[in-house]
N, C-alpha and C positions, 0 to 999 in steps of 0.2 A: 234816653231812660230803657225806651222798647228797644232800640237797637242793642244798645249795651245787654240787656236782656239775652238778648238775641246771643251776642257773641260768647257768652258766659254758657250757655246751652251747647253751643257748638264746640266752646272747649271742653264742657266738662264730657261729652259725648267723644271727643278723640281721646280723652284721656281714660275714660270708662274701657275704650276698646284696646288701650295699651297694655291699661294693667291686668285685663282679662289674658293678652297673650305673654305678657311677662309672668303671671301666676304659672299659665300654664308649662311656662318653661324653665322656670326656677325649681330647682333642689340638685339633689345628687345625683342624681340620673341624667345624664347628658341630654340636652337638648336644644336645637338651634331653637333661634328666636322664629328665622323663616320658615322653619320646619313643621313648627306651632303655628305659625300665620298660615302655612299652605294645607296644614291637617283639617284647620278650622273653614278656609275657603271652600277645600274638597267634600266636607260635611254639610256646608250651606249653598253648595251647588254652584258655587261662583267660579268663573273660567278664566282665574287666574293664580298665578302660582303653581299650575301643575304638574312643570318639572322638577320640583323637589321630593325627593323620594325618603318617605317616612317608615320605619319596617313593623313589622307586625309587631314586636315587644316595645318598640315605641310607641305604638297606636294603643296599645293595652294600658300601657304607662298612663299616658292622657285619658283615655275613655274612664279605666277603674280607678285612677288613682287620683290625677290633677282637676279632671272636670269635676266630680262631686265637692270637691274641697273648696275649687274656687266657686261652684255656685252657693257654698254652703259660707262663704266668704263675703261674697256680697249681698245675700239674705240678710245674715246678721247683722252688715254694716249699715245696712239703708234701713233695715228694724229698728236697732239703738238710737240713729242719726233722726229719724223720722218723731219717734216717741219723744228725743231730746227736743227737738222744734216744738212738740205739742206742747211740753212739760213747761218752756222757758216762754213759751205763750200765755199760757194760764196764768201761770206767777206772774208775769211779767219779769223777769231775772235773768239774766245770761248766763248765771252761774247755776241754773238749776239745771237737773239730769234725772235719767231714768231709775237712778237708786236713790232718789229722793225720799219716794214715799214704798219705800222697802222693800221694792221689788229683788234686787242682788242680793239680800241680807233674807228673804225670804227664800229664794233658790238655792242661797248657800245650806239654808236649812233644812230644806227637801234635799238635797244632794249628798249632805252628812247622814244623814237618816239612811240613806239609800246603800250609802258605802257601811255602816254599821251593822246594817242590816244584810249586808251580803248581797242583796238582790241583785247589783248592777252584774256580780261575776254569773249569774243564771240568765238573764234580757240585757241585750244592749240598750234595748228603749227605758229600763227598769230606773235606772239615774236623771234622765230626761224629765221622764214623767213624776219622779218624786219632785222634781227641783222645780216643774211646771206650777204642781200642784202647791207646792210651799210660796212659792212667788206672789199666787191668785191669793190666798187666805191672806198674806202679811198685805195687801193692800186694802183687802177687803178689811183687814182690823187695823188699817192705819185711817180709811175712811170714818169704820164706824167711830173711832177713838174722835174725830175731827168733828164728826155731823152736831148740830146744834141748834135744836126746834127744826127741822129741814133745812138749814143753810149749812154750808161748807165752805168758813171762812178761810182763806189762803194762808193765813199766819199759824194758825191753827194746824192746819192740813199738815203747814212743813214739822212745827213742834212734834206734830204725831207720827210724822216719818222718822224724825232724828229718834224719839224714844221706842219705838217699833223696832228701828234698828238696832239700837242698843239690846236691846231684850234678844230679838234673834241672835246678836252676835254673843251673848253669854250660853243659851241654847246651844249653840257650834261649840264654843270652848268647853263646855260641859261635856258634850259627847266626844268632841277631840282627845277628853282625858282617859279616857277606857278604851280609847283606839289603840289598835297595834301597830305594830312602824310601818306592815305592808299598807296597812291601810290608810296611815296620814300621809305617805308617798300619794295614794289615788287622790284626798283629797286636796296636796299643793298642788298637784297638776290642775284640779277645777278649778281654783282661784287664782291663777293664771292665765286661765285662757288658752285657749288650743284650737289648733283646724285640724290637728293629725288625724290620721286616721278616719277623717270623715268620710261616709259613703254614700251610694246614692239613697240610701233609707234616710239619712239622716235630711237628703236635700228633701224624698216624701213628709218628712217628719214636720220638717219646720216652713215648707212653702205656702200652706193652707193658710195655716192660722197669722203667717208675716204676712201675708197678700190679702187677706182679708183684713187686717187692721189696718196695714199702708193703706187700702183703696176706701175704709170710712173715711181714716183719717183728710182724704184728696175731697172727699166728696163735702167734708165739714167746715170745711178753709173758710170759707165766708164768718162761717159762725165765730172761730175760732178768732179771725180777725176785731169779731164786738166784741169777745171776751175779752180781748187784749188793750180794750181801751180803758177796762175798769168795770167791777161791779155798778155802780150809778150809771156810768154808760150804758152798759148793757140792757137793763129792768128799765132803761129811761125809752129806748126804742120797741120794748114790749119784750125783751125774750127771757124765755124760764132758766135764768142764770144755774139754777143748783141742778137742772135736770142737763143741761148739753155738758156743762164742768165731769159733772159725772159719768158723764157716757164717754167723754173725751181721758179723762182718769182710766177709767177701765180697760178703754182700748188700745191707750199708751202702754197700760201694763198687762196686758193679753201679749201685744207687739213684743214688748221688751221681755216678760219671759219664755215664751217661744224662743227668741233669740239666746239666751241667754243660756236655754235648758240643752240645747245643740252644739254651742261654744265653749262654756265655761263664763265666769266673771270677766268680762272685757272692760275696761275703764276710756274713759276721755273721749268714744268716738259721739256720743249724745250730748256730750258737752261743747266742744270744740268746734264740731261741723255745724251745728245752726248758726252759732254765733258768725264763723267767717263766712258762710251764705248770706247771712243778713246783712253784712256790710256789702257783698257784690252783689245783689238782688232787692236790697229792700227789703222791710216789715211785713210785707204782705202775704199772707200764709199761701195765697194761691198759687205765687213764683216762686217762694220761700222752702215750703214742702218739696217740690218735684226735685230741686236743686239736692236741697238737703239729702233726701234718699240715694240719689250719684252719688254724691260725694260720699256721702259715708260709704257706699259700696267699695267704689273708690280708693277713699283710704283705709279701709280694712285691708283690702284686697293686695295692696302696696305695701305696709307693714309686713303682710305674711310675706309674699314674697321678697321681701329686703331682709327678713330674716334667715330666709333660708340661704339666699347668698351672701352675708355679712361674712360671716365665718365658715372657712371651706369644711368641710366632713363633719359639721355638726349645724344646729337647727335651734334660732332663739323663737322662743313661742310668742304669737303675735298679741296677747298681752302684754307685755313686757315691750314688745316696740312700739304699742301704742299709748306705753307708759312715758316712755323716752320722750317719744315727739310732740306728745300731750302737754308735759308737765310745762316744759318752758313757756307755750301758747297759755296753759293754766295762772302760770305767775303775771305774766305779761295782764290778763284780765283780771286779776285780783287788784292788779298794780292801777291799772284804767281805772277801776271802779272807785277804789280809795281814792283817788287823785279828781275825779269829779263829786266826791262827797266832800270834800274840803273848800 
């Protein structure tokens, strides 16, 4: 098993390098794979591929358009996959994802409020800030509804997340009724999820909370292993279940909110990636979390890059691509779980 995990790690690292170069080369502006690889080697100071020329215009495209987009894509994919891994461990359910506790619904309400007020046209950081606040408020509301006598029952938390999601969906629908057509188009762009026009400002906006959230998750991997055994088993070894469950919920919510606020609502990454990695490296979160983080970034970068080259002279948003690729696997999960219940 040890050698198997090493093989998986090597494959994931190789896929990460390839998808980074693929993402930097994909798009309407023609850039060859070797040109991008040579540019990357030059920036890293590696003495290879030095004979491949990259023009000043091509370097500007790579530096100011595709590099921030690629980094944002990796951060968002890693953050969503890490959060999905945490939630699936807490709920002991492979169908759990970051939207299950109301994060996505809260972020959507925040974004719609920003669009309704028109503040997103004044400052590029306004809508991400509103989305982040909305997501965090939704999580606190979900946890508040689920808490009973100092305990957070898993089933109650799930039901609370559903109720809060329905409430926030109704609020979103009410706000959409009074919007004009131009603002509705902005909302549609948000709900689909996209990495268009991501800049270095977006990288700086997301890297702090996402990196902090992922770091805390990695440090708490051992605690998550114990929580995944069940509440009774965790209490038997002396773990304060409510405390650690609450910390992990808030950290995953913060990471998801930071990811969603700079990319829009992107589904399936936090659902299918942790489950796939669990089949490859096992349920131990010390190995599962790092594998999911890398695989989540690779998956989102691949979907975004494929959307840019799939149809000539146009682009398919990354949220659509993740849905196209994720839906068949989600149906497989449903079928597999239903067959196990029989």
